[in-house]
Kinemage of the C-alpha trace (Angstrom):
@kinemage 1
@onewidth
@group {chain A} dominant
@subgroup {mainchain}
@vectorlist {calphas} color= white
{ca unk a 1} P -12.637 91.272 28.840
{ca unk a 2} L -9.282 92.869 28.305
{ca unk a 3} L -6.966 94.054 25.542
{ca unk a 4} L -9.292 93.690 22.595
{ca unk a 5} L -7.962 95.832 19.780
{ca unk a 6} L -10.990 95.281 17.568
{ca unk a 7} L -14.406 94.535 19.029
{ca unk a 8} L -16.651 92.755 16.618
{ca unk a 9} L -19.787 90.684 17.082
{ca unk a 10} L -19.927 87.506 15.015
{ca unk a 11} L -23.018 85.279 15.197
{ca unk a 12} L -22.998 81.611 14.343
{ca unk a 13} L -25.837 81.497 11.817
{ca unk a 14} L -29.210 80.399 13.174
{ca unk a 15} L -29.426 77.931 10.310
{ca unk a 16} L -27.463 75.685 12.668
{ca unk a 17} L -30.698 75.214 14.525
{ca unk a 18} L -32.649 73.869 11.620
{ca unk a 19} L -29.968 72.110 9.616
{ca unk a 20} L -27.699 69.179 10.384
{ca unk a 21} L -25.997 71.044 13.241
{ca unk a 22} L -27.579 70.580 16.668
{ca unk a 23} L -29.198 67.405 15.365
{ca unk a 24} L -27.712 65.195 18.059
{ca unk a 25} L -25.030 63.432 16.042
{ca unk a 26} L -23.174 65.777 13.701
{ca unk a 27} L -19.864 67.264 14.784
{ca unk a 28} L -20.440 71.025 14.967
{ca unk a 29} L -16.879 71.889 16.018
{ca unk a 30} L -15.444 72.573 12.521
{ca unk a 31} L -18.040 75.240 11.772
{ca unk a 32} L -17.547 76.896 15.151
{ca unk a 33} L -13.778 76.760 14.762
{ca unk a 34} L -14.064 78.392 11.350
{ca unk a 35} L -15.913 81.335 12.919
{ca unk a 36} L -13.294 81.593 15.652
{ca unk a 37} L -10.495 81.618 13.063
{ca unk a 38} L -12.245 84.229 10.957
{ca unk a 39} L -12.760 86.446 14.000
{ca unk a 40} L -9.126 86.075 15.046
{ca unk a 41} L -8.077 86.990 11.509
{ca unk a 42} L -9.974 90.258 11.786
{ca unk a 43} L -8.217 91.236 15.000
{ca unk a 44} L -10.484 89.558 17.518
{ca unk a 45} L -13.988 89.898 18.908
{ca unk a 46} L -16.903 87.755 19.980
{ca unk a 47} L -18.306 84.525 18.596
{ca unk a 48} L -21.827 84.016 19.946
{ca unk a 49} L -23.629 80.682 19.849
{ca unk a 50} L -27.439 80.872 19.832
{ca unk a 51} L -29.412 78.404 21.969
{ca unk a 52} L -29.095 74.794 20.904
{ca unk a 53} L -27.162 71.603 21.527
{ca unk a 54} L -23.850 71.631 19.646
{ca unk a 55} L -22.262 68.199 19.297
{ca unk a 56} L -18.480 68.244 19.657
{ca unk a 57} L -15.976 65.558 18.667
{ca unk a 58} L -13.857 66.246 21.753
{ca unk a 59} L -11.280 63.612 20.799
{ca unk a 60} L -10.357 64.811 17.301
{ca unk a 61} L -11.766 68.311 16.815
{ca unk a 62} L -12.322 70.193 20.077
{ca unk a 63} L -13.387 73.822 20.005
{ca unk a 64} L -10.013 75.551 19.579
{ca unk a 65} L -9.807 78.999 21.121
{ca unk a 66} L -7.583 81.690 19.608
{ca unk a 67} L -6.094 84.894 20.971
{ca unk a 68} L -8.361 87.929 21.278
{ca unk a 69} L -11.484 85.848 20.606
{ca unk a 70} L -14.252 85.411 23.177
{ca unk a 71} L -16.739 82.553 22.897
{ca unk a 72} L -20.161 83.475 24.275
{ca unk a 73} L -22.703 80.706 24.829
{ca unk a 74} L -26.213 82.112 24.895
{ca unk a 75} L -28.632 80.827 27.554
{ca unk a 76} L -29.656 77.393 26.338
{ca unk a 77} L -26.474 76.840 24.310
{ca unk a 78} L -24.812 73.529 25.191
{ca unk a 79} L -21.513 72.099 23.967
{ca unk a 80} L -22.077 68.345 24.234
{ca unk a 81} L -19.207 65.883 23.893
{ca unk a 82} L -20.000 63.102 21.424
{ca unk a 83} L -19.810 59.682 23.084
{ca unk a 84} L -16.347 58.186 22.822
{ca unk a 85} L -14.032 55.629 24.430
{ca unk a 86} L -10.916 57.811 24.687
{ca unk a 87} L -8.819 58.149 27.821
{ca unk a 88} L -8.395 61.873 27.150
{ca unk a 89} L -10.323 64.587 25.341
{ca unk a 90} L -11.289 68.246 25.572
{ca unk a 91} L -14.564 69.850 24.583
{ca unk a 92} L -12.869 73.273 24.511
{ca unk a 93} L -9.109 73.694 24.268
{ca unk a 94} L -6.807 76.722 24.389
{ca unk a 95} L -3.058 76.296 23.800
{ca unk a 96} L -0.742 79.302 23.969
{ca unk a 97} L -3.722 81.650 23.698
{ca unk a 98} L -3.825 85.145 25.220
{ca unk a 99} L -6.624 87.636 25.929
{ca unk a 100} L -9.471 85.211 25.424
{ca unk a 101} L -12.368 83.688 27.298
{ca unk a 102} L -15.540 81.620 27.481
{ca unk a 103} L -18.820 82.986 28.850
{ca unk a 104} L -22.190 81.442 29.699
{ca unk a 105} L -24.015 78.332 28.595
{ca unk a 106} L -23.090 74.755 29.413
{ca unk a 107} L -20.387 72.232 28.589
{ca unk a 108} L -21.378 68.598 29.074
{ca unk a 109} L -19.021 65.632 28.894
{ca unk a 110} L -19.867 62.109 27.850
{ca unk a 111} L -19.574 60.478 31.257
{ca unk a 112} L -23.071 59.020 31.155
{ca unk a 113} L -22.450 57.253 27.845
{ca unk a 114} L -18.639 56.875 27.745
{ca unk a 115} L -17.712 53.504 26.236
{ca unk a 116} L -14.124 53.267 27.535
{ca unk a 117} L -12.936 52.139 30.951
{ca unk a 118} L -9.436 53.643 31.174
{ca unk a 119} L -7.991 57.110 31.606
{ca unk a 120} L -9.111 60.149 33.567
{ca unk a 121} L -8.300 63.037 31.249
{ca unk a 122} L -11.549 63.879 29.533
{ca unk a 123} L -11.847 67.655 30.122
{ca unk a 124} L -14.589 70.182 29.667
{ca unk a 125} L -12.096 73.051 29.243
{ca unk a 126} L -8.368 72.431 28.745
{ca unk a 127} L -6.097 75.478 29.176
{ca unk a 128} L -2.422 75.037 28.268
{ca unk a 129} L 0.090 77.908 28.589
{ca unk a 130} L -2.603 80.567 28.295
{ca unk a 131} L -2.304 84.195 29.389
{ca unk a 132} L -5.167 86.388 30.557
{ca unk a 133} L -7.980 83.902 30.032
{ca unk a 134} L -11.471 84.265 31.542
{ca unk a 135} L -14.105 81.603 32.224
{ca unk a 136} L -17.352 83.062 33.518
{ca unk a 137} L -20.896 81.813 34.050
{ca unk a 138} L -20.354 78.390 32.468
{ca unk a 139} L -21.937 75.157 33.793
{ca unk a 140} L -19.547 72.237 33.280
{ca unk a 141} L -20.670 68.715 34.072
{ca unk a 142} L -20.302 64.993 33.444
{ca unk a 143} L -16.735 65.020 32.145
{ca unk a 144} L -14.755 61.772 32.091
{ca unk a 145} L -11.923 63.613 33.856
{ca unk a 146} L -11.943 67.252 35.014
{ca unk a 147} L -14.332 70.087 34.464
{ca unk a 148} L -11.388 72.478 33.951
{ca unk a 149} L -7.668 71.699 33.558
{ca unk a 150} L -5.018 74.444 33.762
{ca unk a 151} L -1.455 73.538 32.798
{ca unk a 152} L 1.659 74.352 30.757
{ca unk a 153} L 1.453 72.241 27.579
{ca unk a 154} L 4.217 69.994 28.966
{ca unk a 155} L 6.682 72.895 29.254
{ca unk a 156} L 7.306 74.055 32.847
{ca unk a 157} L 8.745 77.307 31.473
{ca unk a 158} L 5.332 78.330 30.156
{ca unk a 159} L 2.744 77.984 32.936
{ca unk a 160} L -0.667 79.477 32.409
{ca unk a 161} L -0.740 83.021 33.792
{ca unk a 162} L -3.705 85.163 34.702
{ca unk a 163} L -6.608 82.705 34.539
{ca unk a 164} L -9.774 84.255 35.957
{ca unk a 165} L -12.733 81.996 36.797
{ca unk a 166} L -16.029 83.269 38.180
{ca unk a 167} L -19.647 82.252 38.525
{ca unk a 168} L -19.241 78.726 37.191
{ca unk a 169} L -20.747 75.434 38.311
{ca unk a 170} L -18.575 72.327 37.996
{ca unk a 171} L -20.687 69.313 38.893
{ca unk a 172} L -20.526 65.511 38.690
{ca unk a 173} L -17.176 65.369 36.955
{ca unk a 174} L -15.294 62.130 37.407
{ca unk a 175} L -11.814 63.161 38.626
{ca unk a 176} L -11.846 66.863 39.671
{ca unk a 177} L -14.013 69.875 39.391
{ca unk a 178} L -10.828 71.766 38.487
{ca unk a 179} L -7.157 70.762 38.293
{ca unk a 180} L -4.349 73.317 38.526
{ca unk a 181} L -1.051 71.838 37.331
{ca unk a 182} L 1.036 74.846 36.251
{ca unk a 183} L -0.664 78.162 36.960
{ca unk a 184} L 0.672 81.499 38.209
{ca unk a 185} L -1.699 84.302 39.171
{ca unk a 186} L -5.456 84.390 38.878
{ca unk a 187} L -8.639 83.784 40.797
{ca unk a 188} L -11.603 81.467 41.307
{ca unk a 189} L -14.644 83.205 42.754
{ca unk a 190} L -18.391 82.913 43.183
{ca unk a 191} L -18.488 79.340 41.878
{ca unk a 192} L -19.738 75.917 42.958
{ca unk a 193} L -17.698 72.714 42.825
{ca unk a 194} L -19.902 69.766 43.675
{ca unk a 195} L -20.427 66.009 43.477
{ca unk a 196} L -17.009 65.148 42.050
{ca unk a 197} L -16.797 61.355 42.145
{ca unk a 198} L -15.575 58.322 40.254
{ca unk a 199} L -11.770 58.235 40.422
{ca unk a 200} L -9.256 59.687 42.860
{ca unk a 201} L -8.603 62.324 44.023
{ca unk a 202} L -12.235 63.404 43.329
{ca unk a 203} L -11.627 66.915 44.695
{ca unk a 204} L -13.592 70.053 44.023
{ca unk a 205} L -10.291 71.807 43.247
{ca unk a 206} L -6.979 69.944 43.088
{ca unk a 207} L -3.857 72.152 42.891
{ca unk a 208} L -1.190 69.567 42.170
{ca unk a 209} L 1.808 70.114 39.851
{ca unk a 210} L 2.977 66.980 38.095
{ca unk a 211} L 6.676 67.929 38.282
{ca unk a 212} L 8.978 69.647 40.770
{ca unk a 213} L 9.722 72.244 38.071
{ca unk a 214} L 6.048 73.245 37.859
{ca unk a 215} L 4.209 75.504 40.289
{ca unk a 216} L 0.790 76.767 41.254
{ca unk a 217} L 1.012 80.095 43.077
{ca unk a 218} L -0.728 83.402 43.534
{ca unk a 219} L -4.257 82.010 43.137
{ca unk a 220} L -7.114 83.663 45.046
{ca unk a 221} L -10.004 81.300 45.832
{ca unk a 222} L -12.955 83.135 47.365
{ca unk a 223} L -16.741 83.122 47.801
{ca unk a 224} L -17.129 79.577 46.439
{ca unk a 225} L -19.084 76.540 47.588
{ca unk a 226} L -17.493 73.086 47.811
{ca unk a 227} L -20.265 70.572 48.270
{ca unk a 228} L -20.453 66.774 48.474
{ca unk a 229} L -17.193 65.971 46.707
{ca unk a 230} L -15.981 62.396 47.230
{ca unk a 231} L -12.488 63.739 47.988
{ca unk a 232} L -11.458 67.085 49.439
{ca unk a 233} L -13.104 70.374 48.772
{ca unk a 234} L -9.593 71.652 47.955
{ca unk a 235} L -6.233 69.875 47.752
{ca unk a 236} L -3.066 71.974 48.079
{ca unk a 237} L -0.221 69.618 47.234
{ca unk a 238} L 3.524 69.676 46.585
{ca unk a 239} L 4.998 72.649 44.681
{ca unk a 240} L 2.048 74.893 45.409
{ca unk a 241} L 2.621 78.028 47.496
{ca unk a 242} L 1.330 81.501 48.242
{ca unk a 243} L -2.361 80.914 47.548
{ca unk a 244} L -5.272 82.550 49.405
{ca unk a 245} L -8.454 80.652 50.272
{ca unk a 246} L -11.042 82.847 51.944
{ca unk a 247} L -14.790 83.315 52.460
{ca unk a 248} L -15.709 79.889 51.073
{ca unk a 249} L -18.106 77.202 52.317
{ca unk a 250} L -17.043 73.559 52.596
{ca unk a 251} L -19.747 71.023 53.404
{ca unk a 252} L -20.471 67.365 52.739
{ca unk a 253} L -17.014 66.591 51.312
{ca unk a 254} L -14.732 63.766 52.380
{ca unk a 255} L -12.460 66.498 53.803
{ca unk a 256} L -12.617 70.265 53.761
{ca unk a 257} L -9.001 71.047 52.780
{ca unk a 258} L -5.969 68.771 52.448
{ca unk a 259} L -2.578 70.530 52.583
{ca unk a 260} L 0.519 68.412 51.932
{ca unk a 261} L 3.892 69.668 50.710
{ca unk a 262} L 2.468 73.163 50.295
{ca unk a 263} L 3.583 76.359 52.047
{ca unk a 264} L 2.819 80.033 52.601
{ca unk a 265} L -0.913 79.667 51.991
{ca unk a 266} L -3.658 81.538 53.843
{ca unk a 267} L -6.917 79.761 54.766
{ca unk a 268} L -9.157 82.467 56.216
{ca unk a 269} L -12.794 83.280 57.033
{ca unk a 270} L -14.157 80.013 55.655
{ca unk a 271} L -17.114 78.020 56.958
{ca unk a 272} L -16.005 74.392 57.179
{ca unk a 273} L -18.812 72.173 58.464
{ca unk a 274} L -20.343 68.711 58.132
{ca unk a 275} L -17.446 67.085 56.278
{ca unk a 276} L -16.729 63.389 56.750
{ca unk a 277} L -13.049 63.125 57.707
{ca unk a 278} L -11.707 66.443 58.896
{ca unk a 279} L -11.926 70.159 58.283
{ca unk a 280} L -8.313 71.166 57.512
{ca unk a 281} L -5.447 68.657 57.450
{ca unk a 282} L -1.905 70.095 57.286
{ca unk a 283} L 0.510 67.263 56.610
{ca unk a 284} L 4.320 66.855 56.347
{ca unk a 285} L 6.455 69.287 54.329
{ca unk a 286} L 3.860 72.029 54.729
{ca unk a 287} L 5.031 75.154 56.541
{ca unk a 288} L 4.192 78.816 57.068
{ca unk a 289} L 0.519 78.203 56.364
{ca unk a 290} L -1.985 80.330 58.266
{ca unk a 291} L -5.397 78.970 59.265
{ca unk a 292} L -7.280 81.900 60.751
{ca unk a 293} L -10.787 83.225 61.503
{ca unk a 294} L -12.534 80.089 60.209
{ca unk a 295} L -15.622 78.387 61.636
{ca unk a 296} L -15.364 74.618 62.184
{ca unk a 297} L -18.180 72.282 63.187
{ca unk a 298} L -19.062 68.600 62.836
{ca unk a 299} L -16.187 67.536 60.570
{ca unk a 300} L -16.315 63.906 61.654
{ca unk a 301} L -19.562 62.763 60.079
{ca unk a 302} L -17.971 59.427 59.085
{ca unk a 303} L -16.953 58.852 62.746
{ca unk a 304} L -13.293 58.326 61.856
{ca unk a 305} L -11.795 60.217 64.832
{ca unk a 306} L -11.339 63.266 62.607
{ca unk a 307} L -10.591 66.772 63.800
{ca unk a 308} L -11.533 70.304 62.941
{ca unk a 309} L -7.847 71.062 62.259
{ca unk a 310} L -5.065 68.476 62.269
{ca unk a 311} L -1.453 69.716 62.137
{ca unk a 312} L 1.334 67.233 61.412
{ca unk a 313} L 3.974 69.587 60.063
{ca unk a 314} L 6.133 72.487 61.233
{ca unk a 315} L 5.858 76.262 61.577
{ca unk a 316} L 2.183 76.814 60.838
{ca unk a 317} L -0.182 79.277 62.534
{ca unk a 318} L -3.724 78.484 63.732
{ca unk a 319} L -5.212 81.814 64.762
{ca unk a 320} L -8.602 82.878 66.179
{ca unk a 321} L -10.737 80.089 64.758
{ca unk a 322} L -14.067 79.000 66.189
{ca unk a 323} L -14.343 75.266 66.932
{ca unk a 324} L -17.957 74.419 67.733
{ca unk a 325} L -18.147 70.661 67.919
{ca unk a 326} L -21.108 68.386 67.488
{ca unk a 327} L -19.154 65.136 67.151
{ca unk a 328} L -15.590 66.128 66.173
{ca unk a 329} L -12.916 63.940 67.722
{ca unk a 330} L -10.832 67.018 68.542
{ca unk a 331} L -11.151 70.657 67.642
{ca unk a 332} L -7.429 71.280 67.081
{ca unk a 333} L -4.967 68.391 67.109
{ca unk a 334} L -1.235 69.136 66.879
{ca unk a 335} L 0.530 65.811 66.298
{ca unk a 336} L 3.676 64.571 68.104
{ca unk a 337} L 5.922 65.081 65.062
{ca unk a 338} L 4.853 68.699 64.582
{ca unk a 339} L 7.417 71.333 65.625
{ca unk a 340} L 7.207 75.082 66.301
{ca unk a 341} L 3.564 75.726 65.422
{ca unk a 342} L 1.367 78.461 66.866
{ca unk a 343} L -2.133 78.157 68.334
{ca unk a 344} L -3.365 81.649 69.163
{ca unk a 345} L -6.769 82.956 70.221
{ca unk a 346} L -8.814 79.916 69.206
{ca unk a 347} L -12.196 79.341 70.844
{ca unk a 348} L -13.693 75.929 71.617
{ca unk a 349} L -17.298 75.065 72.429
{ca unk a 350} L -19.592 72.071 72.286
{ca unk a 351} L -18.945 68.409 73.043
{ca unk a 352} L -15.812 66.824 71.566
{ca unk a 353} L -15.441 63.048 71.440
{ca unk a 354} L -11.897 63.352 72.785
{ca unk a 355} L -10.640 66.827 73.782
{ca unk a 356} L -11.133 70.306 72.345
{ca unk a 357} L -7.396 70.883 71.956
{ca unk a 358} L -4.383 68.571 72.088
{ca unk a 359} L -0.825 69.796 71.690
{ca unk a 360} L 1.522 66.816 71.462
{ca unk a 361} L 4.057 68.654 69.303
{ca unk a 362} L 7.238 70.322 70.503
{ca unk a 363} L 7.976 74.027 70.592
{ca unk a 364} L 4.359 75.004 70.017
{ca unk a 365} L 3.303 78.438 71.232
{ca unk a 366} L -0.205 78.193 72.730
{ca unk a 367} L -2.336 81.150 73.751
{ca unk a 368} L -5.981 80.208 73.197
{ca unk a 369} L -9.288 81.698 74.225
{ca unk a 370} L -8.809 85.449 73.750
């Protein structure tokens, strides 16, 4: 929690628990928003929700965060989206907010009861052009779209900057566990992204600007688990660059990591095992990525001739990884169209369906096994 000029504790009154609020149908957002506004008007501080289920009209009146205000959900406090048919909504929304955050509790979307059939933009937390925003210890689940969405409020000149996410669980959301659209600087650590399914891409984390004028860069992703997502554990797509992905576990996903149109990223010290269709795929227009010191095993569980690492782009480095196959097609596969890549110090063991290492590219420097 940073840059709070006035620290003040403000409790939502416990009468919420025994009155119409938390009753299962009433929209509690206006009362919560009033407390947030009052706290902001006094210079900032904390708004604390006691245990209870708070019903939120996520279509018309989301929880609206304000600068210098921190929303704390006590253990047992749940923000529950009221059933709707909308293509887009947000349970909690922050637009142009600075020095703010959300801590603890749970945010639950309406996926189980949603009455619409279109759209994919129902969010648990929607951050637009925020600065220095923290999300910590929150469980986010069952959203019609993404658990968390980080963007620029449709203005590429104002990306979100300094978004810090730790200790969250994002589970069973329909499109992504988290989407990064326009985001510069920040981190995601100690969290779990699991069971994303329902509509593509269905990734644990999808870093994917909508426009060529947007960017996602300088994000550190560490000590997380990516489990059983219908798409990739992480997508790094066009106009993303300079991100670090280290000390994570990827297991049970369609793919571990999918890199396409993204450059200057580091993928290091991860355990990437038991995924269906490949560990790390580096595809065209992706260069100067480093894949080093990772452990790969059994990333072909769908028997699709998938590899531990597949390189089909130029000028990437695959350094000192451990490929221990159970049924991988290949450990490291450098495709014919790939030019000037490096395979250095990689170790291969186990039984590969095809070969441990194939270099069909041109200009590749190969020094494995040291």
